[in-house]
N, C-alpha and C positions, 0 to 999 in steps of 0.2 A: 457638540459633539454623541448628540443624538441622534440625529439626523444624519449624518457619516455615516454612524452604524446599521442605522435601516438602507441607506447608500446601498452600500457596502453587499448585505446580507441579497439585499434585490437583486445585485448585478449580479452575486453570487449565484443565485438561480436563474435567471439570464442565461446564466453560460452553464450552466447544469442543463439545462432543457436544451440550448442550442448540441451541444458536444456529443450528446444520447440521441439529440436526434439526428444530426449528423454519422454518428457510430450507427446508429439503428439501422439506418438505406445501406450502408457501405453493407452491413455483415449483408445486411437480407440480399445483399447484391451478388456478395460470393456463389456460386455454383453450389444447387442442392445438394445433398449431401443422404441418401438414405439410412433407416438406420440397420446395424447386422443384429439379424437374429432371424425367428422362426415369422411366419404369416400373422400369428397371433397378434407376437409383440409390434409388425409394422403396422398391422388395420389397429391396435388401441395406441399406436403413437400416430397416424392420422389424423384419428381422430378427437384426437387432443387439437391438433393443430386444425383444423377443423372450426372446436371448436370456439377456438383464440381469434378465429379468419384472416389466419395463412395458408389456409389449407381449402377448395370449395371441394367438393365432392359432388359426384353425381352417378344417378343412378345409372341400371344398365342400359336402360330405352332411351336415353341421353345423346344426342350425337354431339351436338355442339361443345366443343374444345372451347375451356376456358383457361387463359395464358397458358402455360407449359406442365408438359405433363408427366405425372410424377412415380403413379403406383397403378394398379391394378387387382382388385382384391379376389381370393379366389371365386373360384361359382359357388355358390350359397345359396343352395332352394332355386336353382332354376338364374340367379340374379348375381350381380357384381357390383361391384363401387370403382369408380375410377376418380381418379384423386391428381388436381389440377394446381398450380402455383399461383394466388392470387398476385396480384401486379403492387411493384412494392408500395409504391404510395399509397397503395388501399390498403397495404396491411399495417402500415405510420400510422394510419387513422384507427384501426381497430387497436393496434398498438396503444395509444394515446388512451383512448376508449378503456380497455383495459387494467392501465395502471390508476387511472382517476375510478375506476369503480368498483373492480374487484382487487388491485394492488396485485395485479397476474402479468407476472413479467417469461412465463413462459414457460416449457420442456425439457427434460434434458432427452438424450437423442439415445446414447450409448453408456454416458458416466453411471448413473443411476435413471436404465429406461424410462420413461411415460411420468418422474417422478418432476416436483415445482421449482427451479432453478433458485426460487428466492429460500426455499427450505434445504437447498442442497447449501447453499452461502452461508446459510447461518450457521449450519452445522458445524462448518470450516470456517469461520469468522474469529472463530473464539480462540485459538490454535494462534494465529499471524498475532495476533491484536495483543494477547501474552504476550508471543515470543519478542515482540518491539518494544512493548512496555518496557518488560524485564533490561531489554538490550542497552536503550533509553536508563534506566536507574543507575547501570550499571556504566558507561560510557561515559555519560555529564560529571558525576561526580569525578571522577577518576581523571578525569580530559583536563577539566579549569584547574584539579591540587597539578598540573603537570603544568600546567600553562602559566599558573602564580609561579610555579616554583622556580622556570626558566626564567621567569621576568623577573624577581626582586635579584635571579644569582647569572644577571647580564653581563656578558661576555663574560664569562669566567668555564671553568673545564666542563663541572656543569649543566651551566646552559648548553656548552658545544653539545656536548653529550646529549641530552634531550633532543637537543634541535636534529642533532644526525640522526639517530634514533629512528625521530618523525619521519624523513626524510625517509628513509631506507622501507622503512614499513606502510608508509602509508600509499607509497609506489605495490604493492604486494596484494593483489587483485583477492575479492573472498574466496573468490570458489579455491583457487590455490592455497590458500591458508587452509579451510575446510580438508583438503583433499592430504595437507602434509599433518594436520592434527591427528587426523582418522589413522594413519598410516603408524602416529606415535604411540599415542592415547590411546586406541581401542584394538587394534589388530599385531604390535612390537609387547605393549606392557598389560592392555585387557584391560585397563583403570575402568573406562568408560563405556557406555553403553554405544556398538559401530552404527546401530540405526535408533528410530526414533520410538520409544516404547509403547507396547500398545496399552492399551484405555483399559484392560485389566489386570498390568500391573503393578506391581506393590509403588506405595506412594514414593520408597526411599531411590527407586530405581527409573519415575519419570519426575521427582528433581533431579536427579543427573545426566536424565535427557535432554534438562536445559542446558547442562553447562556447554559441549561443543558449538551449536547456533549461535547459541548467545555473547559466547566468548567471541566469533567468527566476527555475529554479525557487525557488536559494536568496535572492532578494532580498527576499521577506517577511520571513526565516527569520535574514537578517543582523541587518533592523533591530529585531524581536524580539530575538532574543541582546543588541543595544547598551539599549534600553532597558532588560532586568533585570540585567543585570549592570551597568549605571550607578547602578541602583536600592541592588542588592544590596551594592555596595562604597563609596555615597554610608554607607548605613546601617553597614556594620563600621567605615566609615572617622569613622564621629562614634561609636561605641562605648566606654565607659567600660576594656577590658580593653585594648584599642588603645593609649589616652591611658597606660596604666599600663606597658606596653611602654615609651614613648616615654620616662619618665621616669625607667625605671629605667637608660636609655645610647643603646636604636637608634636608631639615624637613620631619619629618615620613611623611604627608602629599603627599610630593614629591616625595619621595621615593615609596610610594605605586602608585602613582597612571601613572608615568612615568616607572617605573621598575616592580613592584610587580604584579599589573595587566597588562602591557605589556607579560611578560612572563609568568602569568599565562596562558594565553589566548590561545595560543598556541596550549594545548592538549585541551583543553574546544572546540573553535570552529569547529573543525571535529567532534567533537560531537553530537553537533549542527542539524548536515544533516545527520549524522546513525541516529539519533533521530525518525528524523520527516520517516522513512521507518518504524520506531517502533511504530510510530502514526498511521499509515498508515494499518498496518497489527493488531495493536488492536482496530480500528475503526470497524470492522467487528463486533463486539460482537454488539456497541453501534448502529450501522445503523441500526440492525435488531431488539433494542430495544425498539430505539424513531422512528421506521418507515420512515428514512431518505434514501431516493433514492440513495443511490451512493452504489462503486462499492464492495464496502466489503459486502450492502448487499445481492448486486446481489450475490454475491459467491457463501451463503450460500442458497441464492434460488435455483440456478443454482445446486448444489450439492442435493440437495432437489432435486427437479423433475427432475433429471438426464439429466439436456440439457448438455450433454456435449462440443458442441461448444461453450456454453458463457462460461463455466465454463474452456477451456483449454483459449479463448481470457484474460480473467479475471486473469487466473493464468500468462498468457504471460506478462500482463503491472505490475502484481507486480514482476517478475521475471526480467523487463527491468527496470523499477526505481529502483528497487535493486541493481543491477550489477550500473547502473550512478549513482545514487550519493555513490557506494562505491567507483567510480575512482573519481568523484569529492574531495573527504573527505581523497583520499591521494595525493590529486593535492594540495588542501587545505593548506597544509602545508607547501610549496613552496612558499608561496604568504603571508602569515600569517609573517613564518619569512625569509627573506632573506638567512641566513646561511645554511637553509637545500635545496639541490639541490640531488632533486630525481634520479638514475637513471644516477649520476657522478660519473668520475671516480674517483680512490683513486691519 
């Protein structure tokens, strides 16, 4: 088991490295976009890129071009600086060196000009993590309870009602739901804030700001958990070993709690970890619509402003989290059910 864990972690690092390398090369192959602003701001940006090794700077008396021409600084004391784009593969080598030696991922072009991309990401990631954690804490218990209730009431009116509502609600996209909720509870009734409260808002207003995004983000997850739990529990309830437990004298309640629920949780619990990544990706639209300053909204904003360094770091966060939770999902099987030993010899 220990060898399998180390192998999976090692493969996750290799996969992350390959994905980030390809992403960096593809992002750097995109057309270069000059920052919008005055000459001083542009010069500062190009000097930052020069320090990273992504742009080469020549003085006025240098006639040789090096790569793609990007910018010419205004005349200063009779001299000018000319900036040229370094070839992509050479930028890739500089990128690896900067990360290993300085943990530097680049600088923002337009969102927060000349501010380190990693600093911007770290200031935003807390909003997205809290939003997704609250959504999981809300959706998991409610979805599992509804699934258990539907399974125990199989083929009754209760089961048919829950299953029908789940099929209807699971087909509603999150952006449609949040538009409806904003219309009713914010603009018509005025019960909840219509946008994300600022950091200076009172604690009560900040807490109310989580209600709409958490509900809309976890709505689809509740339906998914309900369907999954119902299917797994119905299958376990009809198994032979549960019938044997009843014949040995256990009551229906004891058989369900001791055996049915425990065994049905083996495939359900890993799905919770996988669902977290789904929520993290799905929160991009909700963050943008509700004005939440998280990394999901930052991803959309950087894409619109062509702020490629921010875009790359944001993609790196999503990639790393996705692979990390993939490893945790695989390892969770062995911890939930001791009979499962990943990587063991036959």
